[in-house]
GUNU-331821 format. One record per residue (C-alpha): residue in three letters; x negated, y, z. Coordinates in steps of 0.001 Angstrom, whole numbers, m for minus. Layout:
<nodes>
r=ala | east=X | north=Y | up=Z .
...
</nodes>
This chain:
<nodes>
r=met | east=m96192 | north=121629 | up=84201 .
r=arg | east=m98619 | north=118754 | up=83906 .
r=val | east=m101127 | north=117677 | up=86541 .
r=arg | east=m103755 | north=114983 | up=86128 .
r=leu | east=m106004 | north=113769 | up=88953 .
r=gly | east=m108316 | north=110982 | up=87847 .
r=glu | east=m106088 | north=108305 | up=86351 .
r=asp | east=m102908 | north=109598 | up=88034 .
r=arg | east=m100558 | north=111905 | up=86128 .
r=phe | east=m97589 | north=114027 | up=87177 .
r=ser | east=m95238 | north=116159 | up=85123 .
r=ala | east=m92395 | north=118473 | up=86209 .
r=val | east=m89967 | north=120903 | up=84614 .
r=leu | east=m88348 | north=123764 | up=86540 .
r=ser | east=m84812 | north=124935 | up=85926 .
r=ala | east=m84327 | north=128461 | up=84546 .
r=ala | east=m83081 | north=129730 | up=87946 .
r=val | east=m86201 | north=128480 | up=89733 .
r=glu | east=m88467 | north=129981 | up=87049 .
r=lys | east=m86829 | north=133416 | up=87440 .
r=glu | east=m87135 | north=133251 | up=91243 .
r=ala | east=m90797 | north=132213 | up=90996 .
r=glu | east=m91580 | north=135037 | up=88567 .
r=ala | east=m89853 | north=137546 | up=90870 .
r=asp | east=m91965 | north=136381 | up=93820 .
r=gly | east=m95111 | north=136773 | up=91776 .
r=glu | east=m96525 | north=133577 | up=93266 .
r=tyr | east=m96127 | north=131377 | up=90200 .
r=ala | east=m96543 | north=131729 | up=86486 .
r=val | east=m94725 | north=129896 | up=83733 .
r=val | east=m97410 | north=127811 | up=82069 .
r=ser | east=m95455 | north=126546 | up=79085 .
r=asp | east=m92044 | north=126801 | up=77514 .
r=gly | east=m92689 | north=123479 | up=75735 .
r=pro | east=m90427 | north=120446 | up=75599 .
r=val | east=m89408 | north=118450 | up=78651 .
r=val | east=m92161 | north=115987 | up=79521 .
r=ala | east=m91342 | north=112497 | up=80710 .
r=val | east=m92567 | north=111348 | up=84122 .
r=glu | east=m95192 | north=108627 | up=83956 .
r=gln | east=m95774 | north=105835 | up=86465 .
r=thr | east=m99031 | north=103868 | up=86498 .
r=val | east=m99071 | north=100121 | up=87236 .
r=lys | east=m102416 | north=99393 | up=88908 .
r=ser | east=m104432 | north=96300 | up=89675 .
r=pro | east=m103858 | north=94976 | up=93215 .
r=ala | east=m107333 | north=93385 | up=93391 .
r=val | east=m110675 | north=92798 | up=91699 .
r=gly | east=m110670 | north=89901 | up=89245 .
r=tyr | east=m109517 | north=88918 | up=85774 .
r=phe | east=m106176 | north=90014 | up=84344 .
r=lys | east=m103941 | north=87203 | up=83121 .
r=ala | east=m100936 | north=88428 | up=81126 .
r=ser | east=m97470 | north=86979 | up=81603 .
r=asp | east=m96209 | north=84625 | up=78901 .
r=ala | east=m94762 | north=87583 | up=76975 .
r=met | east=m97419 | north=90305 | up=77225 .
r=val | east=m95779 | north=93728 | up=77242 .
r=lys | east=m96553 | north=96164 | up=74435 .
r=val | east=m95997 | north=99877 | up=73869 .
r=gly | east=m92280 | north=100580 | up=73524 .
r=asp | east=m91117 | north=97618 | up=75645 .
r=ile | east=m88734 | north=98321 | up=78519 .
r=val | east=m89875 | north=97110 | up=81947 .
r=lys | east=m87522 | north=96888 | up=84923 .
r=glu | east=m88398 | north=97442 | up=88562 .
r=gly | east=m89932 | north=94244 | up=89945 .
r=asp | east=m90786 | north=92744 | up=86534 .
r=lys | east=m93992 | north=90702 | up=86565 .
r=ile | east=m96536 | north=92126 | up=84128 .
r=gly | east=m99154 | north=89469 | up=84831 .
r=glu | east=m101581 | north=88581 | up=87582 .
r=val | east=m105119 | north=89305 | up=88674 .
r=val | east=m107057 | north=86113 | up=89390 .
r=ala | east=m110167 | north=85986 | up=91582 .
r=leu | east=m111753 | north=82925 | up=93193 .
r=gly | east=m108759 | north=80843 | up=92168 .
r=leu | east=m106282 | north=83137 | up=93914 .
r=ala | east=m103641 | north=84928 | up=91862 .
r=asn | east=m102235 | north=88345 | up=92792 .
r=asp | east=m99045 | north=89305 | up=90947 .
r=val | east=m98977 | north=92592 | up=89046 .
r=thr | east=m95411 | north=93930 | up=89146 .
r=ala | east=m93732 | north=97171 | up=88159 .
r=lys | east=m92698 | north=99216 | up=91203 .
r=glu | east=m90403 | north=101270 | up=88969 .
r=gly | east=m88804 | north=100667 | up=85613 .
r=gly | east=m89484 | north=102488 | up=82374 .
r=glu | east=m90738 | north=102293 | up=78816 .
r=val | east=m94317 | north=101107 | up=78281 .
r=ala | east=m96264 | north=104150 | up=77092 .
r=glu | east=m99770 | north=102670 | up=77223 .
r=val | east=m101281 | north=99219 | up=77758 .
r=cys | east=m104713 | north=99642 | up=79325 .
r=val | east=m105954 | north=96025 | up=79549 .
r=val | east=m105530 | north=92785 | up=77637 .
r=asp | east=m105399 | north=89171 | up=78734 .
r=gly | east=m108793 | north=88109 | up=80109 .
r=asp | east=m110158 | north=91588 | up=80894 .
r=ser | east=m112011 | north=92016 | up=84170 .
r=val | east=m110339 | north=94636 | up=86364 .
r=glu | east=m111197 | north=96604 | up=89473 .
r=phe | east=m108943 | north=97350 | up=92439 .
r=gly | east=m106628 | north=100241 | up=91502 .
r=gln | east=m107505 | north=100154 | up=87789 .
r=arg | east=m104653 | north=101064 | up=85450 .
r=ile | east=m102973 | north=98046 | up=83886 .
r=leu | east=m100326 | north=100014 | up=82037 .
r=val | east=m98455 | north=103314 | up=82044 .
r=leu | east=m94659 | north=103517 | up=82143 .
r=arg | east=m92641 | north=106526 | up=80997 .
r=lys | east=m89248 | north=107266 | up=82553 .
</nodes>
């Protein structure tokens, strides 16, 4: 099952036992028998300003650990660190060094 609300995404896979129970109850339907989908975590901007990448800008395929600094958002001379709250593989880089960003804007997407 995949759910997307704005920029946020969520994916889940039910075990066979739960699927059978749900079908028996008639409350749920199996949407897809496709492959297992990885869970994605979005790293968002903590403030309005300009994104300044860390010395080694992450790219798709890089592994990021919990607490790793991705860069910072600078506004009026003040820097706000952008860090990963969870670890994972970089699935998408949404901004580049020097881009203006809004509060809550996606910086990158991590896949677990």
